[in-house]
N, CA and C atoms as a LAMMPS dump frame, in Angstrom:
ITEM: TIMESTEP
0
ITEM: NUMBER OF ATOMS
291
ITEM: BOX BOUNDS ff ff ff
-5.0000000000000000e+02 5.0000000000000000e+02
-5.0000000000000000e+02 5.0000000000000000e+02
-5.0000000000000000e+02 5.0000000000000000e+02
ITEM: ATOMS id mol type element x y z
1 1 1 N 154.934 76.253 80.548
2 1 2 C 155.701 77.362 80.023
3 1 3 C 154.549 78.275 79.471
4 2 1 N 154.431 79.477 79.847
5 2 2 C 153.449 80.39 79.338
6 2 3 C 153.937 81.021 78.035
7 3 1 N 153.084 81.581 77.351
8 3 2 C 153.388 82.166 76.078
9 3 3 C 154.16 83.398 76.044
10 4 1 N 154.125 84.017 77.406
11 4 2 C 154.756 85.176 77.691
12 4 3 C 156.184 85.103 77.795
13 5 1 N 156.66 84.024 78.115
14 5 2 C 158.117 83.655 78.164
15 5 3 C 158.975 83.376 76.997
16 6 1 N 158.081 83.097 75.737
17 6 2 C 158.858 82.814 74.535
18 6 3 C 158.486 84.064 73.759
19 7 1 N 159.604 84.917 73.485
20 7 2 C 159.429 86.193 72.808
21 7 3 C 159.182 86.002 71.306
22 8 1 N 159.399 84.819 70.747
23 8 2 C 159.254 84.53 69.345
24 8 3 C 157.846 83.921 68.819
25 9 1 N 157.069 83.817 69.88
26 9 2 C 155.745 83.208 69.56
27 9 3 C 154.936 84.461 68.605
28 10 1 N 154.537 84 67.444
29 10 2 C 153.868 85.038 66.594
30 10 3 C 154.729 85.544 65.634
31 11 1 N 155.993 85.255 65.733
32 11 2 C 156.857 85.814 64.531
33 11 3 C 157.196 84.83 63.728
34 12 1 N 157.637 85.268 62.566
35 12 2 C 158.154 84.175 61.569
36 12 3 C 159.641 83.898 61.654
37 13 1 N 160.033 82.981 60.984
38 13 2 C 161.536 82.676 61.039
39 13 3 C 162.434 83.752 60.665
40 14 1 N 162.081 84.55 59.495
41 14 2 C 162.868 85.655 59.047
42 14 3 C 162.995 86.591 60.354
43 15 1 N 161.966 86.863 61.126
44 15 2 C 162.027 87.724 62.187
45 15 3 C 162.923 87.237 63.135
46 16 1 N 162.846 85.908 63.591
47 16 2 C 163.836 85.312 64.491
48 16 3 C 165.195 85.508 63.99
49 17 1 N 165.468 85.062 62.758
50 17 2 C 166.894 85.37 62.262
51 17 3 C 167.392 86.655 62.481
52 18 1 N 166.498 87.594 61.937
53 18 2 C 166.91 89.081 62.084
54 18 3 C 167.092 89.556 63.541
55 19 1 N 166.252 89.115 64.391
56 19 2 C 166.488 89.336 65.721
57 19 3 C 167.603 88.8 66.333
58 20 1 N 168.277 87.777 65.763
59 20 2 C 169.696 87.141 66.101
60 20 3 C 170.633 87.777 65.495
61 21 1 N 170.381 88.67 64.45
62 21 2 C 171.406 89.424 63.761
63 21 3 C 172.108 88.439 62.645
64 22 1 N 171.453 87.487 62.198
65 22 2 C 171.915 86.428 61.241
66 22 3 C 171.148 86.349 60.009
67 23 1 N 170.146 87.125 59.737
68 23 2 C 169.265 86.866 58.598
69 23 3 C 169.954 87.023 57.238
70 24 1 N 170.833 88.247 57.216
71 24 2 C 171.657 88.503 55.91
72 24 3 C 172.635 87.186 55.642
73 25 1 N 173.225 86.638 56.714
74 25 2 C 174.089 85.562 56.489
75 25 3 C 173.256 84.275 56.043
76 26 1 N 172.244 84.037 56.595
77 26 2 C 171.515 82.826 56.338
78 26 3 C 170.895 83.087 54.94
79 27 1 N 170.589 84.258 54.444
80 27 2 C 170.104 84.352 53.128
81 27 3 C 171.161 84.146 52.005
82 28 1 N 172.351 84.7 52.43
83 28 2 C 173.61 84.446 51.635
84 28 3 C 173.959 83.005 51.425
85 29 1 N 173.829 82.255 52.48
86 29 2 C 174.206 80.777 52.391
87 29 3 C 173.157 80.045 51.52
88 30 1 N 171.915 80.481 51.76
89 30 2 C 170.795 79.811 51.048
90 30 3 C 170.985 80.05 49.515
91 31 1 N 171.311 81.32 49.14
92 31 2 C 171.508 81.6 47.836
93 31 3 C 172.637 80.748 47.14
94 32 1 N 173.588 80.782 47.815
95 32 2 C 174.808 80.111 47.338
96 32 3 C 174.503 78.562 47.181
97 33 1 N 173.762 78.002 48.07
98 33 2 C 173.24 76.617 48.081
99 33 3 C 172.535 76.353 46.843
100 34 1 N 171.545 77.285 46.461
101 34 2 C 170.652 77.191 45.359
102 34 3 C 171.426 77.324 43.936
103 35 1 N 172.402 78.142 44.082
104 35 2 C 173.248 78.309 42.804
105 35 3 C 173.997 77.154 42.417
106 36 1 N 174.711 76.537 43.583
107 36 2 C 175.511 75.391 43.537
108 36 3 C 174.692 74.366 42.908
109 37 1 N 173.454 74.114 43.618
110 37 2 C 172.472 73.012 43.034
111 37 3 C 172.061 73.268 41.653
112 38 1 N 171.918 74.432 41.314
113 38 2 C 171.5 74.723 39.777
114 38 3 C 172.687 74.314 38.95
115 39 1 N 173.911 74.576 39.178
116 39 2 C 174.992 74.33 38.623
117 39 3 C 175.292 72.79 38.495
118 40 1 N 175.115 72.213 39.551
119 40 2 C 175.075 70.7 39.668
120 40 3 C 174.174 70.078 38.668
121 41 1 N 172.917 70.546 38.687
122 41 2 C 171.828 70.055 37.757
123 41 3 C 172.188 70.303 36.372
124 42 1 N 172.782 71.46 36.094
125 42 2 C 173.164 71.725 34.653
126 42 3 C 174.21 70.72 34.195
127 43 1 N 175.165 70.526 35.091
128 43 2 C 176.283 69.579 34.751
129 43 3 C 175.667 68.21 34.406
130 44 1 N 174.698 67.7 35.328
131 44 2 C 174.01 66.377 34.935
132 44 3 C 173.293 66.496 33.658
133 45 1 N 172.612 67.548 33.432
134 45 2 C 171.768 67.577 32.139
135 45 3 C 172.796 67.546 30.956
136 46 1 N 173.94 68.245 31.048
137 46 2 C 174.864 68.266 29.86
138 46 3 C 175.906 67.296 29.982
139 47 1 N 175.876 66.316 30.902
140 47 2 C 176.882 65.315 31.107
141 47 3 C 178.262 65.915 31.206
142 48 1 N 178.394 66.872 32.264
143 48 2 C 179.684 67.564 32.288
144 48 3 C 180.184 67.065 33.709
145 49 1 N 181.395 66.392 33.626
146 49 2 C 181.941 65.822 34.931
147 49 3 C 182.523 67.144 35.827
148 50 1 N 182.986 66.892 36.887
149 50 2 C 183.6 67.813 37.697
150 50 3 C 185.035 68.224 37.017
151 51 1 N 185.724 67.311 36.559
152 51 2 C 187.021 67.442 35.896
153 51 3 C 186.771 68.421 34.66
154 52 1 N 185.684 68.166 33.842
155 52 2 C 185.499 68.955 32.724
156 52 3 C 184.845 70.188 33.083
157 53 1 N 184.337 70.424 34.215
158 53 2 C 183.815 71.825 34.698
159 53 3 C 185.182 72.571 35.052
160 54 1 N 186.009 71.94 35.83
161 54 2 C 187.194 72.557 36.112
162 54 3 C 188.098 73.033 34.899
163 55 1 N 188.133 72.243 33.892
164 55 2 C 188.867 72.68 32.56
165 55 3 C 188.386 73.739 32.197
166 56 1 N 186.877 73.806 31.901
167 56 2 C 186.152 74.901 31.331
168 56 3 C 186.369 76.271 32.22
169 57 1 N 186.44 76.079 33.679
170 57 2 C 186.664 77.306 34.439
171 57 3 C 188.007 77.666 34.615
172 58 1 N 189.067 76.776 33.905
173 58 2 C 190.464 77.118 34.213
174 58 3 C 190.809 77.178 35.652
175 59 1 N 190.334 76.139 36.32
176 59 2 C 190.602 75.891 37.801
177 59 3 C 190.928 74.517 38.065
178 60 1 N 190.993 74.143 39.377
179 60 2 C 191.223 72.826 39.828
180 60 3 C 190.016 71.98 40.13
181 61 1 N 190.005 70.643 40.142
182 61 2 C 188.808 69.904 40.678
183 61 3 C 188.452 70.302 41.982
184 62 1 N 189.532 70.238 42.939
185 62 2 C 189.208 70.7 44.306
186 62 3 C 188.6 71.966 44.421
187 63 1 N 188.79 72.968 43.529
188 63 2 C 188.012 74.256 43.499
189 63 3 C 186.535 73.954 43.05
190 64 1 N 186.37 73.124 42.327
191 64 2 C 184.933 72.678 41.694
192 64 3 C 184.303 71.998 42.946
193 65 1 N 184.912 71.155 43.709
194 65 2 C 184.446 70.538 44.809
195 65 3 C 184.008 71.475 45.802
196 66 1 N 184.791 72.49 46.078
197 66 2 C 184.348 73.637 46.96
198 66 3 C 183.173 74.38 46.491
199 67 1 N 183.168 74.552 45.389
200 67 2 C 181.929 75.413 44.674
201 67 3 C 180.708 74.588 44.83
202 68 1 N 180.811 73.393 44.633
203 68 2 C 179.609 72.465 44.687
204 68 3 C 179.057 72.066 46.023
205 69 1 N 180.094 72.27 46.945
206 69 2 C 179.784 71.88 48.432
207 69 3 C 178.749 72.896 49.078
208 70 1 N 177.623 72.409 49.443
209 70 2 C 176.653 73.321 50.022
210 70 3 C 177.139 74.113 51.281
211 71 1 N 178.093 73.318 52.019
212 71 2 C 178.54 73.894 53.351
213 71 3 C 179.56 75.005 53.111
214 72 1 N 180.161 75.039 51.998
215 72 2 C 181.229 75.998 51.878
216 72 3 C 180.723 77.31 51.419
217 73 1 N 180.794 78.284 52.231
218 73 2 C 180.362 79.721 52.105
219 73 3 C 181.352 80.687 51.58
220 74 1 N 182.517 80.334 51.134
221 74 2 C 183.689 81.063 50.684
222 74 3 C 183.706 81.355 49.177
223 75 1 N 182.788 80.798 48.497
224 75 2 C 182.846 81.049 47.08
225 75 3 C 182.439 82.3 46.674
226 76 1 N 183.165 82.956 45.667
227 76 2 C 182.999 84.31 45.266
228 76 3 C 181.969 84.437 44.134
229 77 1 N 181.402 85.658 44.016
230 77 2 C 180.453 85.731 42.853
231 77 3 C 181.239 85.536 41.451
232 78 1 N 182.495 85.803 41.415
233 78 2 C 183.246 85.692 40.249
234 78 3 C 183.335 84.165 39.8
235 79 1 N 183.635 83.376 40.959
236 79 2 C 183.55 81.944 40.651
237 79 3 C 182.271 81.238 40.229
238 80 1 N 181.131 81.811 40.832
239 80 2 C 179.891 81.354 40.658
240 80 3 C 179.564 81.944 39.023
241 81 1 N 179.968 83.095 38.664
242 81 2 C 179.829 83.462 37.326
243 81 3 C 180.591 82.605 36.319
244 82 1 N 181.858 82.31 36.588
245 82 2 C 182.508 81.471 35.759
246 82 3 C 181.998 79.957 35.739
247 83 1 N 181.363 79.502 36.711
248 83 2 C 180.739 78.267 36.792
249 83 3 C 179.49 78.245 35.806
250 84 1 N 178.701 79.207 36.091
251 84 2 C 177.402 79.432 35.239
252 84 3 C 177.764 79.385 33.93
253 85 1 N 178.807 80.067 33.411
254 85 2 C 179.225 80.176 32.051
255 85 3 C 179.681 79.12 31.449
256 86 1 N 180.44 78.173 32.354
257 86 2 C 180.912 76.944 32.021
258 86 3 C 179.824 76.066 31.715
259 87 1 N 178.675 76.042 32.198
260 87 2 C 177.55 75.094 31.966
261 87 3 C 176.563 75.689 31.124
262 88 1 N 176.858 76.918 30.36
263 88 2 C 176.054 77.538 29.478
264 88 3 C 174.987 78.494 30.028
265 89 1 N 175.082 78.962 31.081
266 89 2 C 174.163 79.765 31.75
267 89 3 C 174.807 81.179 32.081
268 90 1 N 174.04 82.029 32.861
269 90 2 C 174.379 83.396 33.235
270 90 3 C 173.998 83.474 34.69
271 91 1 N 174.801 84.136 35.448
272 91 2 C 174.55 84.383 36.814
273 91 3 C 173.859 85.661 36.753
274 92 1 N 172.667 85.689 37.568
275 92 2 C 171.941 87.137 37.768
276 92 3 C 171.975 87.236 39.138
277 93 1 N 172.37 88.45 39.609
278 93 2 C 172.398 88.983 41.027
279 93 3 C 171.707 90.305 41.029
280 94 1 N 170.695 90.409 41.929
281 94 2 C 170 91.657 41.882
282 94 3 C 169.564 91.985 43.31
283 95 1 N 169.382 93.351 43.606
284 95 2 C 168.816 93.877 44.805
285 95 3 C 167.23 93.79 44.843
286 96 1 N 166.877 93.305 46.031
287 96 2 C 165.494 93.145 46.196
288 96 3 C 165.001 93.85 47.418
289 97 1 N 163.743 94.185 47.498
290 97 2 C 163.143 94.883 48.656
291 97 3 C 162.942 93.976 49.977
């Protein structure tokens, strides 16, 4: 196979994702996974169970399960903010170049 047949040679992964039209979606999923991981780590640090987090967030334990599930992309910013607050942190969202 020659290099001329692979249009992605020399490009980085972001370029590939952008070319496929899925860069924004991939970045959003990655950001949600990082935040869910950070919330889980804060829960461990503070010995907060999923049931306790649910109580603090005034939601159900299944909702907390969805929040912490890295594959679940349907979590809202509002839910992430409530979870961050429940573990004593603040959620910061910003626009970058």
